[in-house]
C-alpha positions, 0 to 999 in steps of 0.5 A: 468480429462478425461480418458476412462471408461475402463482405470478408472475401471482398475486403481481403481482395481489396486489401491486396492493393494499397488503399492509401497513397504510396510514398516513393522511397525517393520522395522528399521527407514528409513532415509530422508536426507536434505543437506542445503549445496546443493542448488537446485534453486528458489522455483517454487511452481509449484505443487500448480495448479488445474484443475477445482479447481475454480468453480465461483467467490467466489467458493472456498472462495478466502481466501482458494486460496490465502493462498496457493500461487497458480500458475496455474489453468486449466479451462473451455473454455469460455461459454463451455458446458462440465461442468456448472461452471469453466469458465476460463474468469469468475474465472480469476479475483479472481485467479489473486487477489489471486496471481495466475500466469497462467490460462490454457483454456481447449478449447475442453471443449466447447463441452458438451459430454465426449468423446467430440463430433467429429463434424469435424475440420471445426466445431471446428475451428469456435468455436476456432475463437469465443473463441480466440476473447473472450480471446483477448478482456478480461482484463486478456489476458496476463494470459491465455494459450490456450490448444487446445486439451485434451488427443487427443491420447484417443479421436478424434485421437486415433491411428491416430497420423498423423491426430492429427499432422495436426489438431494441426498445423491447430488449432495452426495457427488459434489461432495465426492468431487471437491472435499473442501473444498467448501462446499455450500448448500441446500436452496434451497426457493422459500419458507420450508417449515418441515415440509420443512426439518425433514425435510431437516435430519433426513435430512441430519444422519443421512446426513452431508450437512448443508449448510454454508450454509442457503438458502431464498427470500423472494419473497412478501408474507409476508416483511414480517410473518413474517420473524422467525417464519421465522428463529426457527423455523429456529434453534429447529429446528437446536437441537432437532435438535442441529445447529450453527448454519449461516450463512443466505443468503436468496439470492433476496429481493424481490417480482417487482414493486414492490421492486427499485430502490425505496429505501423497500421495500428498506430493510425487507429490509436492516433485517430481514436485518441484525438477524438477521445473515444474508446475502441476495441481491436477486432476479433479475427483470429483466436481469443485470449491473445489480445487480438494478436498483440500477444503470442505464446501467452506471455510474449509480445508481438511487435504490435504489443510494444506500440500499445505499451508505449501508448499506455506510458504516455502521461500528462495531456495530449497535444496537437499533432498535424500529419502530412495529410488527415487521411494519409498513412503517417499518423501520430499521437503526442503528450506533454507532461510538465511534472515529468518534464517530458514530451513523448510522440508515437507515430508510424504508418506508410504504404506500401508497408514493405517500403521505407520513408523519410520524415522530419519530426518537427516539434514546435511550441517549446516556449510553452514547455520552457522547462525543456530548455533551449536545447533538448535531448531526443531518443527515438525507438522503433519496433517492427512487425513480427507477425505472430512470432515474439518480437525482439522488442524496441531498438534504438533508432536515433539519439541526439541533442537539438537546439531550438530555433524559433521555439521549435526543433526538427528531428530528421528521420530516414529509412523508417519502415512502413509496417513499424511504429516509432516512439520519441522521448524528448527531455531537457538536454541533461544526458550524460551517456547514451540510453544504453543497450536494449537490456538496459531500462532507464528509470526516467523512461519507466512508468513512475507512481506515487511521490517518485519524480524526475527533477532534471537537476544538477546531479552528476554520475548518472546514466542516460538523461537523469534518474528517478528520485522522491523515495525519501519520506515516502511509502508510495514511490514506485518505478515500474520497469517492463522488461523482456527476455527470450526464454525461461530462465535465470537473469541478473537484475542489476539495479543502479542507485545512489543512497547518500546521507539523508537526515533520519535515514540509516546509512544502508537502505532497502527497497521492495521488489515486486515481480509480475504483481507479487512481492519478490524480496526486500533488496538491501542497498548499501549506502553511497558516499553522496548522491552523486556516487552510484552503486549497482546491486544485482539480484538473480531471479527466475523470469518467464520467457517474454514480458515481466514487470519489475517494480521498485517500491518504497515500502517503509514508514521510515526513510530506510528506502530513501534512494535515487534510481538510475537504471535496471540492467537485465542479463542472462545468467545460470542457475539450478533448474531441475527437470522432471519428465512426465513419462518418468517411471517414478511418477504415478499415472491414475485412471486413463492417464497414459504415456504416449510417444511423440518425437516432438516432445522433449523426451520423445514421450508425453502423458496424455488423457489426464482429466475428464474425471477426478481419477485421471491424474498425473502425479510427479513424485520426488520433486526435491528442493533444499528449502521450503518456499515459493518456486517457479514451476515451468510446465511443458505442454501441448494443447490443440483442442478446438470446439465447433466451427466458425467462419473465421475465428478459430474456436480454440480451447484453453485447457486447464489443470487443477494442480495440487502440491503434497495432496493439498488444495488444488489451484487451477491454471489455464494453459494457452492453446498451442495450435498444434498437438506436437507444438510444445510451449511452456507456462510458468506456475508458482508452487509452494514446496516443502523442504525435501521430496514433494509430490505435484499432481495434475488433474481435471475433474470436469468433463474436460481434459488437462493439456498433454504434459511433457515435463515440469522444471523447478527453479527457486524464485530467487537464485 
């Protein structure tokens, strides 16, 4: 996140050239070796961390975060001035709901300038006191980790290690005096500095101020060739000093250019950090609140997002992966799950990134996973880099059956893209059909929870490689699909299932659908003649553009939800969507709110200057629906507000609006910055409407403004 300007310029110049050996297109295929017989431990998922990846509540959309199995985020100090958003205490509720484990607080981001204003240790201690007391009073106190210094080797204590050591001791002791249970991370050097780390650890050991989490940054080219040297050197250092092993968090990783959002580069970090079982946070080089360029337009995935989604869906334990060379560009991570009878591999990386390459994926040790059989089925997906544009999502690269010889199979892959990442799922050879189009989501490849299981038995009639069962006699079976659609609108969710005779169960069954974390409906599923007969029930639902989570859950105490699930098809359809223009004559403008012309707006005009006072509002009148209930409200808006300047981060502001229906209590919604006043995007907000005519009022009573408002659209949640 924070590096000197000179260092940044030099880094960009270096990145213009390849830093790793190029693989000529005509070269013999490389080999990526996965050994299922060599376990390397429980999955850490540690690379799924973010520095300022979260901006405000709902920025990014919680679904985008939850689908990745997030672990750690590093955020701004409470009420910090360094950036206008990203306050650790404000984003903590969403991060915890999404399953996040740890929130690091960059305490020096209380200051406004970069490099931080050096006003003396007394000034900083007074701020430390205030911040620590806020953390102690926060309901998520146990999730926080204090980071008292950020890149001290480059700013306040550059060339003055002794000065830093004394300041570390002073600030550490002050934090612990206020919060005796505090976990503190450091030293947070800008790079791996072996000699300085040894001096720091010796001092910290001797003065009783050892960090609870060891942190430094990996922002340079040397990561690719030297990561394991850094890690091994540090662990040896701990041992030689008699210090128990600390958790490690590389709380800023990724170069300033060419890594963020690029699957083929990011997979190299994921593989190395998972192999070392450390935590790590993507660096903050661009804008806050977009999961460090994994998310665009707040609810749409870039190519990089899919890599981390695949990573979060690995289950079981990791197994050994041997790349062509330890410091080479082709890297991977693999996991074996005996319960699911699946092995999964994620890999990628090649220089030059614009080239293509061939590789043989060799999977050995099949004898240690005899449940896979002597012939396995492998499905290979790819995802390309999309920059900051929405990704079309994964595409099928190859699918086939492979017979083992000597306990191993070889999957030859050709024409792979250097900037892309790839995902391989290996199962028993039980496939009855191809995986299907990209709009089909096979249940056996989805995340499953509770008693849901994949048996790979003798049933027939299913599609793909098998199906999910375990819903009988269960209240917690769940199959979690992550789907993507290109635009806001209605889609048919076609759930293919079987529901044969089951002792104690009614002939007709039902399951509970959840959409993006909220219950949607209990879906009626007519019984089938037997468990090898399949049926599809289709539900028309309104989905936002981008990513959605569709959970199919058991929910009843009896066996009315005893079903098997085959797949979910998602196809576009039509439905009633009613548009109300913000500038319409029938609406009510309050205070400073005014209609403004802009050819980029949908009707050539928008309403601006809403907010900055309670009287400045826009009220949509006559919003009419046929029946009471929950509706999706699509808000068309623009927002390009920026506060202050920064050397490389864009200090965007995510404006919010307090939205009231029929004069009732207002609910706050944040709107992701669109990066241009004539760039209009949409956000979907749920509203509860009465039958007949309703009013919907947008306001912001604070000193800040709501976004410029173009239109709203109202659609029933279920068509």
